[in-house]
C-alpha positions in Angstrom: 28.6 7.3 8.0 28.7 6.0 4.5 26.5 7.4 1.6 24.2 4.6 0.4 22.5 4.3 -2.9 20.8 1.4 -4.9 21.4 0.8 -8.6 20.4 -2.9 -8.7 23.0 -3.5 -6.0 23.6 -1.7 -2.7 26.6 0.7 -2.8 28.0 2.1 0.5 30.5 4.8 -0.1 32.9 5.9 2.7 35.2 7.9 0.4 34.4 11.3 1.8 34.7 10.1 5.4 38.1 8.3 5.0 39.7 10.7 2.4 40.3 8.1 -0.3 38.2 5.8 -2.6 36.4 3.3 -0.4 33.2 1.5 -1.4 31.3 -1.6 -0.6 29.0 -3.2 -3.2 26.4 -5.8 -2.3 24.6 -7.5 -5.1 20.9 -8.3 -5.0 19.2 -11.5 -3.5 19.0 -13.2 -6.9 22.7 -13.0 -7.4 23.5 -14.2 -3.9 24.3 -11.0 -1.9 27.9 -11.0 -3.3 30.0 -8.5 -1.4 32.8 -6.6 -3.1 35.0 -4.0 -1.4 36.6 -1.5 -3.7 39.4 0.5 -2.0 42.1 2.6 -3.6 41.4 1.0 -6.9 41.7 -2.6 -5.7 38.7 -5.0 -5.4 38.3 -7.8 -2.8 35.5 -10.2 -2.4 34.0 -10.5 1.1 31.2 -12.5 2.8 27.9 -11.0 3.9 29.1 -12.0 7.4 32.0 -9.5 7.0 29.5 -6.7 6.5 27.8 -7.3 9.9 24.3 -7.3 11.3 24.1 -3.5 11.2 23.1 -3.6 7.6 19.8 -5.3 8.6 19.0 -2.8 11.4 19.5 0.5 9.6 16.5 2.2 8.1 17.7 3.9 4.9 15.9 4.1 1.5 18.7 2.5 -0.4 19.2 -0.3 2.1 15.4 -0.8 2.1 15.4 -1.1 -1.7 18.2 -3.6 -1.5 16.4 -5.7 1.2 13.2 -5.6 -1.0 15.1 -7.8 -3.5 14.6 -10.6 -1.0 11.4 -12.7 -0.9 9.0 -10.8 1.4 8.5 -13.8 3.7 12.2 -14.1 4.3 12.7 -10.4 4.9 9.8 -10.4 7.4 11.2 -13.5 9.3 14.7 -11.9 9.4 13.1 -8.8 10.9 11.8 -10.8 13.8 15.3 -11.8 14.9 17.4 -9.8 17.4 20.8 -10.6 16.0 22.8 -13.1 13.9 21.1 -11.9 10.7 24.1 -12.2 8.5 25.0 -15.7 9.8 21.5 -16.9 9.1 21.1 -15.2 5.7 24.5 -16.6 4.6 23.0 -20.1 4.9 19.6 -19.1 3.5 21.2 -17.9 0.2 22.2 -21.4 -0.7 19.9 -23.6 1.3 16.2 -24.1 0.7 16.0 -26.0 4.0 17.4 -23.0 5.9 15.0 -20.7 4.0 12.0 -22.9 4.9 12.9 -23.0 8.6 13.6 -19.3 8.7 10.1 -18.6 7.4 8.2 -21.2 9.4 10.0 -20.9 12.7 12.6 -18.1 12.9 13.2 -18.3 16.6 13.9 -22.0 16.5 16.5 -21.4 13.8 18.0 -18.5 15.8 18.3 -20.6 18.9 20.1 -23.3 16.9 22.6 -20.8 15.5 22.9 -19.2 18.9 23.8 -22.6 20.5 26.7 -23.0 18.0 25.1 -26.0 16.3 26.3 -24.9 12.9 29.7 -23.4 13.8 32.3 -24.4 11.3 29.8 -26.6 9.5 29.6 -27.1 5.7 26.5 -26.4 3.7 25.9 -30.1 3.5 26.2 -30.6 7.2 23.8 -27.7 7.9 21.2 -29.2 5.5 21.6 -32.7 7.0 21.2 -31.3 10.6 18.1 -29.3 9.7 16.5 -31.8 7.4 14.4 -33.3 10.3 11.2 -32.5 12.0 11.1 -29.3 14.1 10.4 -31.4 17.2 13.8 -33.1 16.7 15.4 -29.7 16.4 13.8 -28.6 19.7 15.2 -31.7 21.4 18.7 -30.7 20.1 18.3 -27.5 22.2 17.8 -29.6 25.3 14.0 -29.3 25.2 11.6 -32.3 25.4 10.9 -31.9 21.6 7.1 -31.5 21.8 4.8 -30.0 19.2 3.7 -27.6 21.9 7.3 -26.2 22.2 7.5 -25.9 18.4 4.2 -23.9 18.4 5.3 -21.6 21.3 8.5 -20.6 19.4 6.5 -19.9 16.3 4.0 -17.7 18.1 6.7 -15.8 20.0 8.4 -14.7 16.8 5.7 -12.0 16.1 6.7 -10.2 19.3 10.2 -9.3 18.2 11.8 -10.5 21.5 15.4 -9.5 22.3 18.2 -12.0 22.8 17.8 -12.4 26.6 14.1 -13.0 26.3 14.5 -15.7 23.7 17.1 -17.5 25.8 14.8 -17.1 28.8 11.9 -18.5 26.8 13.9 -21.6 25.9 14.6 -22.2 29.6 10.9 -21.7 30.4 9.8 -24.2 27.7 11.4 -27.0 29.8 8.7 -26.3 32.5 5.5 -28.2 31.6 3.3 -26.0 33.8 4.6 -22.9 32.2 4.1 -24.4 28.7 0.5 -25.2 29.7 -0.1 -21.6 30.8 1.6 -20.0 27.7 -0.5 -22.2 25.4 -3.6 -20.3 26.4 -2.0 -16.8 26.1 -2.8 -14.7 23.0 0.8 -13.4 23.0 4.2 -14.4 24.4 5.7 -11.0 25.2 9.1 -10.2 26.8 7.3 -8.9 30.0 5.5 -12.3 30.4 8.8 -14.2 29.7 10.7 -12.1 32.3 8.0 -12.4 34.9 7.7 -16.2 34.6 11.5 -16.6 34.5 11.6 -15.0 37.9 8.4 -16.5 39.3 7.6 -19.7 37.4 5.5 -20.9 40.4 2.9 -18.3 39.6 1.3 -20.5 37.0 0.6 -23.3 39.5 -1.5 -21.2 41.9 -4.7 -19.0 41.7 -2.2 -16.1 41.8 -1.7 -16.7 38.0 -4.8 -14.4 37.7 -2.4 -11.6 38.7 -0.1 -12.0 35.7 -1.9 -9.4 33.5 -2.0 -6.9 36.3 1.7 -7.3 36.9 2.5 -5.6 33.7 1.7 -2.4 35.7 5.0 -1.2 37.3 3.4 -0.2 40.6 1.5 -3.5 40.9 4.7 -5.4 40.1 6.6 -3.5 42.8 3.9 -4.3 45.3 4.1 -8.0 44.3 7.9 -8.0 44.6 7.7 -6.4 48.0 5.2 -9.0 49.2 7.5 -11.8 48.0 10.4 -10.3 49.8 8.5 -9.8 53.1 6.6 -13.1 53.4 8.3 -16.1 54.8 5.5 -18.4 53.8 4.1 -17.4 50.3 0.8 -19.3 50.8 -1.3 -16.1 51.3 0.2 -14.7 48.0 -0.5 -18.0 46.2 -4.2 -17.6 46.8 -4.3 -13.9 45.8 -6.4 -13.4 42.6 -6.8 -9.6 42.1 -4.6 -6.5 42.2 -6.8 -5.0 45.0 -6.4 -8.2 47.0 -2.6 -8.0 46.5 -2.5 -4.4 47.8 -4.5 -5.4 50.9 -2.1 -8.3 51.5 0.8 -5.9 51.1 -0.6 -3.5 53.7 -1.2 -6.3 56.2 2.3 -7.7 55.8 3.8 -4.2 56.2 1.8 -3.6 59.4 3.1 -7.0 60.7 6.7 -6.2 59.7 6.6 -2.8 61.4 5.0 -4.1 64.6 7.2 -4.0 67.7 8.2 -7.7 67.4 7.7 -7.9 63.6 11.4 -7.6 62.5 14.5 -9.1 64.1 17.8 -7.4 63.4 20.2 -9.5 61.3 23.2 -10.7 63.4 26.5 -12.4 62.8 27.5 -15.8 64.3 28.6 -14.0 67.5 25.2 -12.4 67.9 26.3 -8.9 67.1 24.0 -6.8 64.9 25.5 -6.6 61.4 26.8 -3.2 60.3 25.7 -1.6 57.1 28.4 -0.9 54.4 29.4 2.7 53.8 26.9 4.7 51.8 27.8 5.4 48.1 26.4 8.9 48.1 27.0 11.8 50.5 24.0 13.3 52.2 23.2 17.0 52.6 21.2 19.4 54.8 17.9 17.7 54.2 18.8 14.3 52.9 20.6 11.9 55.2 21.7 8.3 54.9 20.2 5.5 57.1 23.3 4.0 58.5 22.1 1.3 60.9 19.5 -1.5 60.7 17.6 0.1 63.6 17.4 3.4 61.7 15.9 1.5 58.7 13.4 -0.3 60.9 12.4 3.0 62.6 12.0 4.6 59.1 9.5 1.8 58.1 7.5 2.2 61.3 7.4 6.0 61.0 6.5 6.0 57.3 4.3 2.9 57.3 6.0 1.1 54.4 8.1 -2.0 53.9 11.6 -0.4 53.8 12.7 -2.8 56.6 12.4 -5.7 54.2 15.3 -4.2 52.2 17.9 -4.6 55.0 19.4 -7.8 53.6 20.0 -6.1 50.3 21.5 -3.1 52.1 23.9 -5.4 54.0 24.8 -7.0 50.7 25.7 -3.6 49.2 23.0 -3.8 46.5 20.6 -1.1 47.9 21.0 2.0 50.1 18.4 4.1 51.9 18.1 7.8 52.7 15.5 9.9 54.5 14.4 13.4 53.4 13.1 15.8 56.0 12.1 18.9 54.0 10.1 20.1 52.1 8.3 16.8 52.9 9.1 13.6 54.7 10.3 11.0 52.2 12.3 7.7 52.0 14.8 7.4 49.1 16.0 4.1 47.7 19.3 3.9 45.7 20.1 0.7 43.8 23.8 -0.1 43.2 24.8 -2.2 40.2 27.8 -4.4 40.4 30.9 -3.1 38.7 33.2 -5.0 36.3 35.3 -6.5 39.2 32.3 -7.4 41.3 32.5 -4.2 43.5 30.0 -1.3 43.6 29.2 0.2 40.2 26.7 2.7 38.9 24.1 4.1 41.3 20.4 4.3 40.2 17.7 6.4 41.8 15.3 3.6 42.4 12.4 4.7 44.5 11.1 7.7 46.4 8.1 7.2 48.7 6.2 9.2 51.3 4.1 7.9 54.2 2.1 4.8 53.2 3.9 4.7 49.9 2.5 8.1 48.7 4.2 9.7 45.7 6.5 12.7 46.3 5.6 16.2 45.2 7.3 17.5 42.0 9.2 20.1 43.9 10.6 17.4 46.2 11.6 15.2 43.3 13.5 18.1 41.7 15.5 18.6 44.9 16.2 14.8 45.1 17.3 14.6 41.5 19.5 17.6 41.9 21.1 16.0 45.0 21.6 12.7 43.2 23.2 14.1 40.1 25.5 16.4 42.1 26.5 14.0 44.9 27.1 10.8 42.8 30.4 12.0 41.3 31.6 13.3 44.6 30.8 10.2 46.5 32.2 7.8 43.9 35.1 10.0 42.9 
């Protein structure tokens, strides 16, 4: 790591690390963040883009002093962005139009840069493209270009959303019903954006009253299980409270585990589909569930909704195990996709007792020890 100090300009010194004279000097805001590399006695002028976004993410006294040479409103707006700091500040140095948009609607500017609208553009072209109403800029992102969309992006900037959430929000803003819902929310958070991206229909039914409750991890898991188990979501559409959601969950689980509640999945010839090989080896007290019928029996014995996971197990995305001692538990293992589309990393997703009770600490320690020690052997 470089030594950093501020003497009216920011100086980053890598000399001790690399074994020869190597410094980077970045002038203050008023002189345009001019970047000079000094290496082995030779100077070369660079762009702030060559430095990279890391310079705006490090918390260091010298870097903070350098950033404080910027107008406070610009620095605050830049801080609300997840990336592309140097690309944006490069234009802001020379363009009042860019500076104004960065301050007034940073996420709108970020989305425009993210979409490539200014790639290889000159300063004049950037000013010409941005010198219109923000509604027009929204329309260039594929939105309807409404004042409501402009205001939503402004409000969301205060939540410091990450890149994926901002892109999801742009997609959501195309949905008029979602826009209407978000208009009345005090904050547009990443959790709300992620939830509505997956379940945009929530805002069109009385179940929208559940949205605040779904920030709780257990309530969200219950909701997702109900969505997975129900063929017709009408009972869920009309569910207004977390308590009502849990009652619905328990009724659906009881129906699923009834003698005729679940039909085994079959191929075109009518044969019951086999499950793929388990990614982790079992041991004396933890054994894999290797057939659909075993999973159905597990759900009935434990009175939970594990049978609803069978499709995911067949697809290789989820695997199930049972623990006999020191207590009876069901273990869920999620498998991420690898780079080539095959099985990747395993995650210990859920451990539940009868009626979804939590496991004892001693049982969890045994399960975590099994998971950590068997993962390498099974995937080796």
